[in-house]
Each structure stands twice: as C-alpha cells, then as structure tokens.
C-alpha positions as CSV (number, residue, x, y, z in Angstrom):
1,M,18.3,20.2,3.7
2,I,15.4,19.1,6.4
3,L,12.2,17.7,5.4
4,E,9.3,16.5,7.4
5,D,8.1,13.2,6.8
6,Q,4.3,12.0,6.6
7,T,4.7,11.7,10.2
8,G,5.9,15.2,10.8
9,Q,9.3,13.1,12.4
10,K,11.5,16.1,10.8
11,I,15.2,15.2,9.1
12,A,18.3,16.3,7.9
13,F,19.9,16.3,4.9
14,L,23.0,17.2,5.0
15,K,23.0,15.0,1.3
16,A,21.2,12.5,-1.0
17,P,21.6,9.0,0.8
18,Q,23.5,7.0,-1.0
19,R,23.0,4.1,1.3
20,V,19.1,3.6,1.6
21,I,17.1,0.1,3.0
22,S,13.1,0.5,1.9
23,L,10.4,-1.3,4.3
24,V,8.0,-1.6,2.5
25,P,7.9,-3.1,-0.8
26,S,5.0,-0.7,-2.5
27,Q,7.6,2.1,-1.6
28,S,11.1,-0.6,-3.0
29,E,9.0,-1.2,-6.6
30,F,8.2,2.5,-6.6
31,L,12.2,3.2,-5.5
32,S,13.6,0.8,-7.6
33,D,11.5,2.0,-10.8
34,A,12.0,5.7,-9.8
35,G,15.7,4.5,-10.3
36,L,17.5,4.6,-6.9
37,G,20.1,1.1,-8.7
38,S,22.2,0.5,-6.4
39,R,21.9,2.7,-4.0
40,L,19.1,0.5,-2.8
41,L,20.9,-2.5,-0.4
42,G,18.3,-4.2,1.4
43,V,14.1,-5.5,0.6
44,T,12.0,-7.3,2.8
45,K,10.9,-10.4,1.9
46,F,7.8,-9.4,0.6
47,C,8.8,-7.0,-1.8
48,V,8.5,-8.9,-5.4
49,H,8.4,-6.7,-7.7
50,P,10.1,-6.2,-9.2
51,K,11.6,-9.5,-9.2
52,S,14.6,-9.0,-9.7
53,L,15.3,-7.3,-6.0
54,R,14.5,-10.1,-4.2
55,V,17.6,-11.9,-5.5
56,E,19.7,-8.3,-5.6
57,K,18.9,-6.7,-2.6
58,T,19.9,-7.6,0.7
59,L,16.6,-9.9,2.4
60,I,16.1,-8.1,6.2
61,G,13.1,-9.8,7.3
62,G,9.9,-8.9,7.0
63,T,7.9,-5.8,7.4
64,K,6.2,-6.8,10.9
65,K,9.5,-8.3,11.6
66,V,12.7,-7.1,10.8
67,D,16.2,-8.1,11.6
68,I,16.9,-4.9,13.1
69,K,20.7,-6.6,13.1
70,K,20.7,-7.2,8.9
71,V,19.9,-3.9,8.1
72,R,22.7,-2.2,10.9
73,N,24.9,-3.8,9.0
74,L,24.3,-3.2,5.9
75,F,25.5,0.7,6.8
76,P,22.3,2.7,5.5
77,D,22.2,7.1,6.5
78,L,17.9,6.8,5.6
79,V,16.1,3.3,6.5
80,I,12.5,4.5,4.6
81,A,8.8,3.3,7.1
82,N,6.0,3.0,7.1
83,K,3.3,4.4,9.5
84,E,0.9,1.4,9.2
85,E,3.0,-1.4,7.0
86,N,5.7,-1.9,10.1
87,T,5.8,-1.4,13.8
88,L,6.8,1.5,15.9
89,E,9.1,-0.8,17.4
90,D,11.0,-1.4,14.8
91,I,10.9,1.9,13.2
92,L,12.1,3.1,17.2
93,E,15.1,1.3,16.6
94,I,16.3,1.6,14.3
95,R,16.1,5.0,14.6
96,K,18.8,4.5,16.5
97,F,21.4,4.4,14.0
98,C,20.1,6.1,11.5
99,P,17.5,8.0,9.8
100,V,13.6,6.5,9.2
101,W,12.0,8.8,6.5
102,T,7.8,7.2,7.3
103,S,5.1,7.8,5.2
104,D,1.6,7.2,6.4
105,I,-0.4,7.0,3.0
106,K,-4.7,7.0,3.0
107,N,-5.4,8.7,-0.5
108,E,-3.3,9.6,-3.5
109,I,-2.4,12.8,-2.0
110,D,-0.7,11.5,0.2
111,A,1.1,8.9,-2.3
112,F,1.8,11.1,-4.5
113,E,4.0,13.8,-1.9
114,M,5.6,10.0,-0.8
115,M,6.8,10.1,-4.8
116,D,7.7,14.1,-4.7
117,N,8.7,13.6,-1.0
118,L,11.3,10.1,-1.1
119,S,12.3,11.7,-5.2
120,E,13.3,15.1,-3.3
121,I,15.5,13.6,-0.5
122,L,17.7,11.0,-3.0
123,G,17.7,13.0,-5.8
124,L,15.9,10.8,-8.1
125,N,14.4,12.9,-11.7
126,F,10.9,11.5,-11.8
127,D,8.2,13.2,-12.3
128,I,4.2,12.2,-11.5
129,S,2.2,14.7,-13.2
130,Q,0.8,12.8,-15.8
131,L,-0.3,10.3,-12.8
132,K,-2.0,12.6,-11.2
133,E,-3.4,13.4,-14.3
134,K,-4.7,10.3,-15.3
135,F,-6.2,9.9,-11.3
136,A,-7.7,13.4,-11.9
137,T,-10.2,11.5,-14.1
138,L,-11.7,8.9,-12.3
139,K,-12.4,11.6,-9.6
140,S,-14.7,13.4,-12.9
141,S,-16.1,9.7,-14.5
142,G,-19.4,10.0,-12.8
143,K,-20.4,7.3,-12.0
144,I,-23.4,5.1,-10.2
145,P,-22.3,3.9,-7.6
146,G,-22.1,0.4,-6.3
147,R,-22.5,-0.5,-2.9
148,V,-19.0,-3.0,-1.7
149,L,-18.0,-4.9,0.7
150,Y,-14.0,-5.6,0.1
151,L,-12.7,-8.7,2.3
152,I,-9.5,-9.1,3.4
153,W,-9.4,-12.0,5.1
154,R,-10.8,-15.2,5.9
155,N,-11.4,-16.6,8.8
156,P,-11.8,-14.3,10.3
157,Y,-14.0,-12.2,7.5
158,M,-11.7,-8.5,7.8
159,S,-12.6,-5.9,5.4
160,I,-11.5,-2.2,4.8
161,G,-12.4,1.4,7.0
162,G,-12.7,4.4,5.2
163,D,-10.1,5.6,6.2
164,T,-7.3,3.3,4.8
165,F,-5.8,4.1,1.0
166,I,-8.4,1.1,-0.4
167,S,-10.8,2.4,0.0
168,R,-10.1,5.3,-1.6
169,M,-9.2,3.3,-4.6
170,L,-12.5,1.8,-4.4
171,N,-14.4,5.5,-4.2
172,L,-12.0,6.2,-7.5
173,T,-13.8,3.1,-9.0
174,G,-17.1,4.3,-8.2
175,F,-18.0,2.2,-5.6
176,D,-19.3,3.0,-1.9
177,N,-18.2,0.6,0.6
178,V,-19.9,-0.2,3.0
179,C,-17.8,-0.3,6.0
180,E,-16.6,2.5,5.7
181,N,-17.6,4.4,8.9
182,L,-16.0,1.7,10.8
183,S,-12.0,1.9,10.9
184,R,-8.7,0.8,9.8
185,Y,-9.9,-3.3,9.3
186,P,-13.1,-4.4,10.9
187,V,-13.9,-7.9,11.9
188,L,-17.0,-8.7,10.4
189,D,-19.2,-12.5,12.3
190,T,-21.4,-13.7,10.1
191,E,-24.6,-10.8,12.0
192,A,-22.4,-7.9,10.7
193,L,-21.6,-9.4,7.2
194,E,-25.9,-10.6,6.7
195,Q,-26.6,-6.4,7.6
196,L,-24.2,-4.3,5.2
197,R,-26.7,-6.1,2.2
198,P,-23.5,-4.9,-0.3
199,S,-24.7,-4.6,-4.0
200,H,-21.4,-6.3,-4.4
201,V,-18.8,-8.3,-2.5
202,F,-14.4,-7.8,-3.4
203,L,-12.5,-11.0,-2.4
204,S,-8.6,-9.5,-2.1
205,S,-6.1,-11.7,-3.9
206,E,-4.3,-10.3,-0.1
207,P,-2.6,-10.3,2.2
208,F,-5.7,-13.3,2.5
209,P,-5.4,-15.1,-0.5
210,F,-8.7,-15.2,-2.4
211,K,-9.7,-18.4,-4.7
212,R,-12.5,-19.0,-6.3
213,S,-13.1,-22.0,-3.9
214,H,-14.0,-19.5,-1.3
215,L,-17.1,-17.6,-3.4
216,Q,-19.6,-20.0,-3.0
217,E,-19.8,-19.3,0.8
218,L,-20.4,-16.0,0.4
219,M,-23.0,-16.6,-2.3
220,N,-24.6,-18.2,0.3
221,V,-23.8,-15.1,2.8
222,F,-25.3,-12.5,-0.3
223,P,-26.9,-15.4,-2.6
224,E,-27.8,-11.3,-4.1
225,A,-24.4,-9.5,-4.5
226,Q,-22.1,-9.7,-7.1
227,I,-19.2,-11.4,-6.0
228,K,-16.1,-11.2,-7.5
229,L,-11.9,-12.3,-7.4
230,V,-9.8,-8.9,-7.9
231,D,-6.1,-8.3,-7.2
232,G,-5.6,-7.0,-4.4
233,E,-2.0,-5.2,-5.5
234,M,-4.0,-3.2,-7.5
235,F,-5.8,-1.3,-4.6
236,S,-3.5,-1.5,-1.7
237,W,0.1,-1.2,-3.8
238,Y,0.5,3.0,-2.7
239,G,4.1,4.2,-5.8
240,T,4.4,3.6,-9.4
241,R,1.3,0.2,-9.0
242,M,-0.7,2.7,-9.4
243,V,-0.1,3.3,-13.3
244,K,-1.2,-0.3,-13.6
245,S,-4.6,0.1,-11.5
246,L,-5.3,2.1,-13.3
247,E,-5.5,0.3,-15.9
248,Y,-6.9,-2.7,-13.8
249,F,-9.6,-0.2,-13.3
250,I,-10.4,1.1,-16.0
251,K,-10.0,-2.9,-18.1
252,E,-12.4,-4.2,-14.5
253,F,-14.5,-2.7,-13.8
C-alpha cells in the first residue's frame, strides 16, 4: 500500500505500523482517543491530552526541538508530524531512518482527511462521520458575523492570517477575521492594531497565556470592542479535540 501524506510525500506500507511516535499534541490526542494504545511509543512534552501520555510514553523533546537520538532509539516504524508545528530540518533527519507521515491542516476538511488517513494506515476503527455532520451544521448557522481580532502573542502582538486553521474555526463560529488578508501569523504594532477596528478581540490561552491582567491594555486600544479570553485549544487543536470545540463554540458564542 502506497499513500501520500498531506504534503505530497509518498510512503509505502507493507503492514500497519506497530511502533509509532507523534510529534504533534493534537494528533497525539487523536491517536490515543482512536485506540492506538501501546503502539504509540513517544510524544512531545507538549502532548498534554490525555494526561496519561506524559506519564506512560517516552518524551522526545518539543515540537520545534525534537530529540532525534531519542526518536531513533525507540526504533519507530512510523513518525507522525505536521508541516507547521515541526521543523523541516527535524522531519528530513528522521526520514533518514524512518518513514514520516506529515499533515498540513488549514481547515476542518484537512483535519477530517488526517484522521481518516491515519485510521487507514494504522488499522484503527475510528468513525468521524458524526463529527463531520455536526461541523456541517456550523456552516449553515446563519449568524451575523462580527469582526474579530484573534491574538496569539504579546510583545509583540501577533494574530492569525486567513490561511490558518484558527481563522477557519472563527469563520465557522460566525466571525470575520480582521487579518483575513494576511498570511500565517502577522506581527502587529500599535498603529496596525488601531487600523483593524474589530468589534471583538479574542485573547488566546496559547501559545501566549493571556490572562485577565492583559484585558485592560487592549481595552485602551479598542475601547468600543468586546474583549474576551478564549481557550486556544478549542480553536487550534485539530483531531478529536474538535468534538469538545463544538460544545465550546455552542456554549460561548
């Protein structure tokens, strides 16, 4: 069986991999929820869901700084990565001794494809049809969109462009991303912020952990906007976390 990952890399599989390492927190959660069990050998230090992963699995560094020696010593027959969260340097180094399946996720369709493909490769009996149906209802919710500025970092302020998974989640929940015409994760100075004129400002819990103490400084910049702390995992984690994201979106918005 020869399959392409989401970056176009072709990988041949003679049988379902038995020794797997995941370099991506949201995909580690999916693999655990989908029943990979003891076949999942290693994860990153940021793979915090479920909590048992950091106790039961070997930690192989961070998403951007993978301990290649630890990965090699686990003798994996498949490593699962992500184009954005992991570095090309690490992926190329691991490919020298092990196949790497890399996701590239910008929307819910990419996320569904990732889960379907990994289920096929790993022989997992995981059905996401209900999740697909529920996300389809978000698209037809008919909400009047608000203009939202979603901030992921402070000093300097950073937002999210229109080509990101977070931006797509905002669109599905009825918001227009004021940075839609920008790419990836733009840095915004005070002058750029003031020109955006959002009706809502969302301060994400990750990667920068915005707290209530940061609300006032944004109120000074956007006195007429509604400013809210939001759970970043609900907007940025693709995989089975999307089930909880649906519940969160319905409750909060």
